[in-house]
N, C-alpha and C positions, 0 to 999 in steps of 0.2 A: 504493500499500499503507499509505505515510504518512498520507493522508488516512482512509482507513478505518479505520485503529487510532484517531484520533484522534476521529475520530466517534463510536466505541463509548465510548471513555474520557470524552465528553464529555456522554452522554445524561444527562438529570437523575435518573431513578431509579438509575443506577450509581453506587455509592460508591466512592472508592481504599481500601480496605482491606485489600488483597491483599498478601501477601506474596511479592515478584518474585524474591527473591533464595534458591533452593533450599540454597544452603550457608549462609546467614545473615551472609552478609559486609555491611558495615553500607556504604551508597550514600551520598556527599558531593554534594550539589547547590549550587552557587553561584547566588545570587539577588542581583541587584543594583536597587536603587532610590534613588530620592531621598526627600525629605519632612521635614515638620516633626518635632518632638518627641515630638507627641503621635500623629502618623502613626505613627513609628516604635514607639513603644510598642506599638499597636495590632497591630502587625506581629510583633513580639516574641511578643505573647501567642500570637497564629495559629501562628508557628513552633513555639512551645513545645508547643501543643495537637495539632499534625499530630505532631511527632515523640512525643509521647507515644503516640500511635494508631499510630506506626509504627516502632517501633525499630529497626527496618532502614534508617532515612533520616534523614541528618544535613544540616541547612539550615545554608549558611553565609552570611549577611547581611553583602552590601557596601552601607555607606549611602554615598552621595556628593552630600551636601547642596549644594554648589556645583561647578562646571562639569562637571556630571554628563556631558553628552554629547562633551565635548572628551578626558575619560578612557574614555567608552565608545568613541570614535572610535581611541584608542590601542590599546584592548584587541582590538577588531576588527583593525585593523593588524598586530598580532601575534600575530593567532589565539589570544588569552588571555580571550576575551570569557566571561561567564558563561553557564551553563547556562540561566537564566530572567532574562528584561530587562524591565526597566519602560521603555515606551515611550510616547511621543506621536504624534500624527497631523501632526506639524510634522518631525517627523525620519522619518516612515515611509519617504518615498519616497529618502530616502539610506542608510538601514539595513535597509529591508524586504527586499531580496535575499538579506542573511544568514541569515534567519529562516525558519523551516518555514511550509508552508502549512496552515491549519487550513480543514475543512470547513465554510463559514458554514450548509450547509441545517440544523443542529442548534439554532442562536442567534437564527432570525430571530424567532420569537415569544419570546425570551428577554430580549434586550439592544434598547435604542434603534437604530433604524434608521440614523440618523447616527454612531452609536459605531461599529458594524460597517462602514459607509463612509469613515468617518475614518481608521480602522485598517487599511484594504484598500489593496493595491498591484496594479494592474492588474487589479481586481477581483478578487483573492486575498485573504484575509483573513490578516494576520500576527501578531494579536495579541488575545488574548481580552479584551474591554473591562472596564475598572474602572470607570470615570467619563465622565460627559460635561459640557463645559461652554460656558458662554456668557456673555459680558460684559453687565453691567445696572449700573443706576444705582442706587445707595445714597445713602439722603436723611435728613437730620436731620430730622424733623418737628417736635421739640420746638423748635429753631432759628427753623424758618420761623412758626410759631405764636406764638414771643414776638416776633415782629419785624413780625407782622400783615400776612404773606406767604401768600395763599393756598396749600395744597398744590397741586401740579400735577395735572392730571386722568390718570388711569390710561393712555388715548390721548393722550398729547401729543406735539408737537411741536418743532421746534427755535424756532420763534415764541415759543412759551410759555416754553422755556429761556430765550431771550434777554429775555423781559420780566421774569423772575425775576431773572436776572444783573444787570438795570440797577438793580432796586429795592434789590438786595441790596449794590449798588456804593454806592448813594447812603445805605447804614448802615455804609460800610466793613466789608463782610465779601465773604470770596470765594466765590465760585462755586463751583467745583471746580479740584482739584490735575489739573495733567497734567503727566507725565511724559515725557522725551526718549525715546521708546522707540515704535517701529515698530508694536510689538504692537497700541496704545493709540489709535492713528489710525487702527486698522481699520473700525470702526463708522461714523467720519466719513467713510471713502473710501467703503463699502459703500452708506451711506444716503444718498450725493451722486450714486449712480448711476456712480461710477468704479471700476473693476478693482484689486482689492488683487492680483491674481495677476501685473499687469504692470507694478506699480511698481518701479523699479529706482533706480538712484545716476542717472543721467543724466538721466531723466524727473521727475524731483520736484517739482522748479518747475511743472510742468505740472500737478498736482493742485490744483484750488482747494482740495478739502478738506483738502490739508495745510497752505494757506495761512490757511484759514480756523482750523484746530485751534491754528497757532502766534499768529495773531491775538487768541484768548483772552485771552491772556498777554502779548504784548508790543506790542500795539498798544491793546487797550483795556481789561487789568489786571481783567478776570471772575476770571482763574486767577493763579496767582502765579508769580512769576520764579523762576528757580533759585535765586539767592542768598537769596529768602524763604523758598523749601523747606527751605535749608540741606542736612543730612543727613538729615530726617526724609522718611521715605514718605508717599506720598499717604495711606493708610490713617491713618497717625499723624496726617497733619496733620487729616483727618477727625474723626478721635477727639477731639483737641483742641478742636473747636469752631469752628476757623478755616477752615470750606467747609460750605455746605449740602450739596454733593454729593459723590460718589467713583463714580469708572468702575472697577469691576473685576469679580471672579468670585466663586464661593461660597468660595473658599478664605479669604477674609478675614472669615467669618461668624464662626471661634471667638473671634477676637480682639474682633470688635465685641461678642460676649456676652458678653465678660470684662469689656471695661474701657469699652464707652459707658457715660456716665451721662446720656443722653438717650434719646426714643422715637425709632426707625427704621423703615424698611422699604425695597423696592426697586422700579424703577421699569423698563419698557424702555428703551432708548436711546430720547430723542426722535426722531420721524421727521423724515427729509429730503426732498428731493423724491422720493427711490425708496423712501421708507416707513422703518420702523425696522429696520436691520438689524445684523446683527453675528456675526461667525465663531463658527462651532460647533468645539470641539475636543474632543479625547478620549485617553485615556491606556488603557493595555492592558498586558498579560501578554505578551511574545515567548517563543520559544523558539529558540536558534541551533541553526543546522542542524549545526554541528560538537558539538552535545551528544554524549556517549557515554551518555547514561541518557534516550532519548526518553521512553520508558513513565512512566519515575518524574519526569520534570520534567513530563511533560503532567497526569499526575494530581496533582500538586502545585497547578499552575496550576487546575485543577480544582476543588480545593479553596478556593484564594483569591478563587475566581470566584462561589463557592456561595453561596445566600440567606446563609448563618449566618455567612460571612467579611466579607461586603460590608454586612450590617448592622451589626457591629461597627466597622465602618472609617465608615458612615455617621453614626453615634452622635457622631463626633467634630465633625460639622457642617462640615468641611472639603471634602467633595466631594458630588455630583450622582451618584448611583448609576448605573451605566449599566444594569444589572439591572433591568428593568419592576418586579417587586415588591416590591423595596426602595424604588425610587422614591416609588411611591405606595403608602407605609405610614406610621404615625405617628411612626416614628423619623425620617425625613426631614421631613414636615410639621410637628414640633414647633416651635413660634416661640422667638423671632424669627428671621427676620422672617416677618410674619403673611403674605406672599405668596409664601410658597417653591415653590407650584406654577409659578409664572412662569418659574423657571429652567427645569423640564422642557418646558413649552409652547412656549418661545422656541429652546430646544436642538432639539427633534425637529423644529420647523418652520423651524429655520433652512438656508441651505445651505452645505454643508460647501465651503470653499476647499482648492485644491490649493498646499501649500507648495512651493517650488523645492527642489531637493537642496541648495544652497547657501544655504539661508534663513538659517542663524547668521551666514554671512559678510556677506550683504545686508543683515541686522538692525542687526549691527556698525556697519556703513558707515552705514547710513541714519541710526542712531541719533546717531553723530557729526556727522552733517550736521543734525541737528535741535537740537544742542545750538548749533552755530552758523549758526542760521538768522537770515538780515536782514531785516527790513520797515521802509520807512518808515510813521512815524506818520501816521494819517490827520489831515486838518483836521477831522473832525466825527465823532463818535460814529455816525450814520446810515451811516457808510460801511463798515460791518461788514457783508459778505456773508451774506447768507440760502442756507442749505441747500435 
């Protein structure tokens, strides 16, 4: 019955304008999200617009910019979770069982396939997609040109990357900042033909891709070591012109648009022996099974995932919208980067990985191991492993 109700609510031509409360009592919906200041400003505008159209609905925004899932975990445990929850595919395995199931038949032609797949648990859609993301390489074209280093080709590989890295090192310029974070090792793991789904604390040393990742800073100094990064993020390091490349997602685009004093664009991750691979991730809006306001929650999620609402969020530059007609629009394609379409091409052709239910725990443990990772310094530069 729930699936039939939700399928009707999410038909593209149905707009949620009906007053559901015959007695005109106001319904309050709790809506939980993370996000930057620009994201939250857009969300507040959307809420204000929605409440103006639906005076019988009051939306209480719960913004948790840090430790979002730790707070959400406590809310689920105490049965006090919000009605509507922003969730990502990394946490679907853990929290999907607490969310209602949507009938995905209505969405297959509306949203990208990998966004639907990433937000599904046991082939059941648990959240309506908001965005889809994949890690790419941002590169400083001005820095490379000023140092007479040819720009990397669109279809580049790890040998091309290392050739540029050596030339940059000769000019005392870092190639790329790499943080001690499991998430950013995934393109190295996948492009090397190893499985990110089986990595754990015990077998970390068995991954040659992890050793390669750490060797870029510890052995060969192509990447800055922790003390050289200091309190700066990888994005800030790149923005300050201290590196030619940055491994990141669409979310850094607004910051680069505002602060970058150089010409820049994006490339796919350099291909290793298994090709150019990176994990495809997604976020979306789920609804708690324990909500007392199912129809009202579904109608608000319908509004959030509408073309109008997602175009507003897309205009910030921070997301790759999971809705196809929003992604294939001038709003999203507006440069920089010039090569924006690459985000969509890579994400829709990627292979989503399955994150374990204890992903956050595993990530924290491996991040600590990455910080204390030990390598012996090689005698010659040629000892750098090639993926």
